[in-house]
C-alpha positions as CSV (number, residue, x, y, z in Angstrom):
1,M,2.0,-11.3,-1.7
2,S,-1.2,-13.3,-2.1
3,V,-3.1,-14.0,-5.4
4,K,-6.8,-14.5,-5.0
5,L,-8.2,-16.9,-7.5
6,K,-11.6,-18.6,-7.6
7,P,-11.5,-22.4,-8.0
8,L,-12.7,-22.1,-11.7
9,Q,-10.0,-19.5,-12.4
10,A,-7.3,-21.7,-10.8
11,L,-8.4,-24.7,-12.8
12,T,-8.6,-22.7,-16.0
13,L,-5.0,-21.5,-15.4
14,L,-3.8,-25.0,-14.8
15,Q,-5.6,-26.2,-18.0
16,S,-4.1,-23.2,-20.0
17,V,-0.6,-23.9,-18.8
18,A,-1.0,-27.7,-19.5
19,L,-2.3,-27.0,-23.0
20,A,0.5,-24.5,-23.7
21,Q,3.1,-27.1,-22.6
22,V,1.6,-29.7,-24.9
23,R,1.4,-27.2,-27.9
24,E,4.9,-25.9,-27.3
25,D,6.3,-29.5,-27.0
26,M,7.8,-28.8,-23.6
27,C,9.0,-31.8,-21.5
28,D,6.1,-34.0,-20.6
29,L,6.3,-34.5,-16.8
30,T,3.9,-36.2,-14.5
31,T,2.6,-34.4,-11.5
32,R,5.0,-36.4,-9.3
33,Q,7.9,-35.6,-11.5
34,M,7.0,-31.9,-11.5
35,A,6.8,-31.9,-7.7
36,V,10.3,-33.5,-7.6
37,L,11.7,-31.1,-10.2
38,L,10.3,-28.0,-8.5
39,T,11.6,-29.1,-5.1
40,I,15.1,-29.5,-6.6
41,Y,15.0,-26.1,-8.2
42,L,13.1,-24.0,-5.7
43,E,14.6,-25.3,-2.4
44,P,18.2,-25.0,-1.5
45,P,20.6,-28.0,-2.1
46,P,21.9,-30.5,-1.3
47,H,19.2,-32.8,-2.6
48,T,19.4,-36.6,-2.1
49,V,17.1,-39.4,-3.1
50,R,16.5,-40.1,0.6
51,G,15.8,-36.4,1.4
52,L,13.4,-36.0,-1.6
53,A,11.5,-39.1,-0.6
54,S,11.1,-37.8,2.9
55,R,10.1,-34.3,1.7
56,L,7.5,-35.6,-0.7
57,N,6.4,-38.4,1.6
58,V,7.0,-41.1,-1.0
59,T,9.3,-44.1,-1.3
60,K,12.9,-43.9,-2.6
61,P,12.0,-46.0,-5.7
62,V,9.3,-43.4,-6.6
63,I,12.0,-40.7,-6.5
64,T,14.5,-42.9,-8.4
65,R,11.9,-43.5,-11.2
66,A,11.2,-39.8,-11.5
67,L,14.9,-39.0,-11.6
68,D,15.5,-41.6,-14.2
69,S,12.9,-40.0,-16.5
70,M,14.2,-36.4,-15.8
71,G,17.8,-37.6,-16.2
72,R,16.9,-38.8,-19.7
73,M,15.5,-35.4,-20.4
74,E,18.6,-33.8,-19.0
75,L,16.6,-31.8,-16.4
76,V,18.7,-33.2,-13.5
77,S,21.8,-35.2,-13.0
78,R,22.9,-37.6,-10.2
79,N,26.3,-38.3,-8.7
80,R,27.5,-40.2,-5.7
81,D,28.2,-38.1,-2.7
82,P,32.1,-38.1,-2.3
83,D,31.7,-37.7,1.4
84,D,29.2,-40.6,1.8
85,G,29.1,-43.1,-1.0
86,R,25.7,-44.3,0.2
87,N,24.1,-41.0,-0.8
88,V,23.2,-39.9,-4.3
89,L,23.3,-36.1,-4.8
90,I,20.8,-34.7,-7.2
91,K,22.2,-31.8,-9.3
92,R,20.5,-29.1,-11.3
93,T,21.4,-28.7,-15.0
94,V,21.4,-25.8,-17.4
95,K,18.6,-27.4,-19.4
96,G,16.5,-28.0,-16.2
97,A,17.0,-24.4,-15.0
98,L,15.9,-23.1,-18.4
99,Y,12.9,-25.4,-18.3
100,V,11.8,-24.2,-14.8
101,E,12.4,-20.6,-15.8
102,S,10.3,-21.0,-19.0
103,L,7.6,-22.7,-17.0
104,G,7.4,-19.8,-14.6
105,D,7.2,-17.4,-17.5
106,L,4.4,-19.5,-19.0
107,I,2.4,-19.5,-15.8
108,I,2.7,-15.7,-15.5
109,A,1.7,-15.2,-19.2
110,K,-1.3,-17.5,-18.8
111,S,-2.4,-15.9,-15.6
112,R,-2.6,-12.5,-17.3
113,E,-5.1,-14.0,-19.7
114,L,-7.5,-15.0,-16.9
115,P,-10.7,-13.0,-16.8
116,F,-10.9,-11.3,-13.4
């Protein structure tokens, strides 16, 4: 299914969602952190630092910094891969799943407010 939005509508939706996130005191994520988080939650695991860096076309330190921040927010967790100690596996958390679900609900709600 395809949604047809004009550029102004798309930007208005983005602004509306961002304002609601600020007003509702949701986790404050950068665009890069949001891309990492949504990749973890919307694409099938396993997720590794190396794999995420490749998928997002950024360096491993960029992913590590994003994961550090999101780990403090309890949106993701990290553990060493028991099969290969060089790899770090990124795990979803209950708090992260609830955040992503509420973000989806927020986007749907705000999209319904758009004038079409």
